[in-house]
C-alpha positions as CSV (number, residue, x, y, z in Angstrom):
1,X,13.4,7.8,-4.2
2,X,10.6,6.8,-2.2
3,X,10.9,3.5,-0.3
4,X,8.0,1.6,1.2
5,X,8.7,-0.9,3.8
6,X,6.5,-4.0,3.6
7,X,3.7,-5.2,1.2
8,X,1.8,-2.6,-0.8
9,X,-1.8,-3.2,-2.1
10,X,-3.0,-0.6,-4.7
11,X,-6.6,0.4,-4.1
12,X,-9.5,1.0,-6.5
13,X,-9.3,5.0,-5.7
14,X,-5.5,5.1,-6.6
15,X,-6.6,4.2,-10.3
16,X,-8.5,6.3,-12.8
17,X,-9.1,5.2,-16.5
18,X,-6.8,2.2,-16.4
19,X,-3.9,4.3,-14.9
20,X,-2.2,5.1,-11.7
21,X,-3.7,8.5,-10.6
22,X,-1.3,9.2,-7.8
23,X,2.6,8.8,-7.2
24,X,3.6,5.5,-6.0
25,X,6.8,4.5,-3.9
26,X,9.8,3.9,-6.2
27,X,10.9,0.9,-4.1
28,X,8.8,-1.7,-2.4
29,X,10.4,-3.6,0.3
30,X,7.8,-6.5,0.1
31,X,5.2,-7.5,-2.2
32,X,3.3,-5.2,-4.5
33,X,-0.2,-6.0,-5.9
34,X,-2.2,-4.2,-8.4
35,X,-4.5,-6.9,-9.4
36,X,-8.3,-6.7,-10.6
37,X,-8.2,-2.9,-11.1
38,X,-8.8,-2.7,-14.9
39,X,-5.3,-1.2,-15.6
40,X,-4.4,-0.8,-19.1
41,X,-0.8,0.4,-18.3
42,X,1.8,-0.2,-15.9
43,X,3.3,3.5,-16.2
44,X,4.0,4.7,-12.7
45,X,4.7,1.3,-11.3
46,X,7.4,0.9,-8.5
47,X,10.8,0.5,-10.1
48,X,12.1,-2.3,-7.8
49,X,10.0,-4.7,-5.7
50,X,11.8,-7.1,-3.4
51,X,9.5,-9.8,-3.2
52,X,6.5,-10.5,-5.6
53,X,4.6,-8.5,-8.2
54,X,1.2,-9.1,-9.1
55,X,-0.8,-7.4,-11.7
56,X,-3.2,-10.2,-12.7
57,X,-6.6,-10.0,-13.8
58,X,-6.3,-6.3,-15.6
59,X,-6.5,-5.2,-19.2
60,X,-2.7,-4.9,-19.9
61,X,-1.5,-5.3,-23.5
62,X,2.3,-4.8,-22.7
63,X,4.6,-4.5,-19.6
64,X,6.2,-1.1,-20.4
65,X,6.6,1.0,-17.4
66,X,6.5,-1.8,-14.9
67,X,9.3,-2.7,-12.4
68,X,12.6,-3.3,-13.8
69,X,13.7,-5.5,-10.8
70,X,11.5,-8.2,-9.0
71,X,12.9,-10.3,-6.3
72,X,10.3,-13.2,-6.5
73,X,7.3,-14.0,-8.6
74,X,6.0,-12.0,-11.5
75,X,2.3,-12.7,-12.0
76,X,0.4,-11.2,-14.9
77,X,-1.9,-13.9,-15.9
78,X,-5.5,-13.0,-17.3
79,X,-4.6,-9.9,-19.2
80,X,-4.3,-9.4,-22.9
81,X,-0.6,-9.4,-23.2
82,X,0.5,-8.7,-26.8
83,X,4.1,-8.0,-26.2
84,X,6.6,-8.7,-23.4
85,X,8.5,-5.4,-23.9
86,X,9.3,-4.0,-20.4
87,X,9.5,-7.4,-18.8
88,X,12.5,-7.4,-16.4
89,X,15.6,-9.2,-17.7
90,X,16.0,-11.2,-14.4
91,X,13.1,-12.4,-12.1
92,X,14.3,-14.6,-9.3
93,X,10.9,-16.5,-9.0
94,X,8.3,-17.7,-11.6
């Protein structure tokens, strides 16, 4: 597993056609932000995020492929969510 210490912000060049175009770390030891990138899927996201997960203002319709553990907040507002399938069972924040 690949661990990234600290916060991780996905840049526009890491996304193609609404998908991540490269391997991301499996574990983020901080915040993970993939907002405002026109994402249509979370497949390829890190598995565990110690702090907050931010994926707002994208084109997501479900949460499949997203992290299974988030230590603080899980922000997905301003998407087109039709299903909560893939939402972690436990989120320690809001």
